[in-house]
N, C-alpha and C positions, 0 to 999 in steps of 0.2 A: 623278423614277427615269427610267433610261436603260433600260434591258428592257424589253422585254417577257413573252422569256419566256428560257429554257437550255434546250441540250439538250445529254447528256451522255453521249456512246456508242464501250464497249472494249469486246477481245474480249478472251478469258481461253484460253489455247494445253493446250493437254495437258502442256506441261512444271511449269503454272502452275498454284499451289492457289487454287483461282478462291476457296472462301469466306474463305481468307486479302485472298487482293486484293480483292475487297467486302466486306469490310471497312477495309480504309486506308482503300476510295475512300470508304468510306461517309466515316470520321467525318474528315478534311480532309474533304471540299464539308459537313460538314454536313448529314446530310438518313442519312436514318433509310435499312432498308436494302428494306423495299419500296414505295421510289420507285420503286427497281431492276429491269423487266423481262429474262429471262432469257431468249436463242432457243441453239435447241441448232445448231450447224456443222457442217460438215466439209471437214477441208484437207483434205490431201496423204497419201495409205495410210488414206485417212477414220479422220484422227490427229479427233478429238471438235475442237469449239475455241466455246466457251459466247459470244456475244455479246448487253453488257449495252446496257438501253437507258436514262436517264432524261429525262423532262423537267421543273421545273422555272417553276413560272411570277412575274409582280411584284414582287416586295421580294426574294425570296427571288435571281431572277436578275440580279441588282445586288449581291447581296453574293457570290455566284461567280467575278461577277466582277470586283470590285474582291482578294478573297479572290487569285485568278490575281496581279493583276497589285500586288500586293500582294506574293507572293512570286518570286515573278518575278524573274533576275536580271540586270544593269545591263544585261551585254554584250544579251541578248534582246532589256531592255526598249527597250533606242539601234534592234538592228536590226526590234525592232517601228510603234516609231514611227519608220523610216525610208522605212517598208516596211510601211507605215498600211496601204494604198492595197489591194495582191496580199493581202490578209486577207479585205476585204469583200466578200459579190458583191452581181449587182444592184438587189439589196434591199435593201440596206441593210444586211445582215446582217453578222454580224464571224465567222470562225470564227481555231475554234483548234488547237494539236495538241501535249498537250504530254508529254513526258518520265514515263509513267508506272513508271519502276523509282526515283524522282524520289521522285515522293509518300509514300515512302518513308520518307524522310531533307529531307519535310516540302514541298523544294524545285519551281519549277517552273522546266523548262528545256523551249522550242519545241523539239521532236523532229519529225521525220517518219513517221518507222519504230519502230510496235508503240506509237504510240498512243494517249492520251485524248483521244476524237475532243471538238470542244464548235465548238456553234454558238453564241453570244446572238445572239437576235430581238431587233435592232430594236425600238423600240418608237413611231419619225416617219419611218417606212418608206424608199421609196427618193427621194420627191422631195424631203426633206429631207435627202440626203446632204451635201452639202457643212455641215449644220452638226451633222449622224451623225459624220462625220468632226475638226469640234474639238469635239468631246466625249468619243470613245476618244481623242483624243490628251490629253488634260486624266484623263480617266480614264486612263492608261501612265501620263505624265510627273507622276503622283498619287501613281502608285501604292501 
C-alpha cells in the first residue's frame, strides 16, 4: 500500500448539473455517492456553488491513484514524472488537479482551472520523502 488516504474535492457551478456531475465522478472513481459531502457556497453575484468533498482510506486510495495514472495521457504522465517535486508537499503527499470535463469521456488530463483536486496522503510521511518520490515515479511509469 502506497497511500494512507485520498481526498477528492470539486466544485459544481450554477451552470452545471450537479447531480450529473456527481453521478459521473462516482462512476469514474467507483465510489458510492454517499462518500461525497456537499457544502453550499456563493460565487460572484450570489451564484450558488456546491462543493463536494470525499475521503477514502487504505486500499481504496491506492485504487484511485492507479486509476488516475492508468488513464493519464502520455504528455501529462511525462510532465508529472519530470516535475514530480512540484506536486508533492512538505508532508510527502501527492497533489493532483485533473480536468473535470474529461472525466465524462473517461480521460484524465492535468488541469489547473475548474478541476478536480486530489490529495493522495503518503503512507510513509515526510521523513521518507526520497522513498516516496521513487514509489510515485514507479506508479506514474507503470500507469
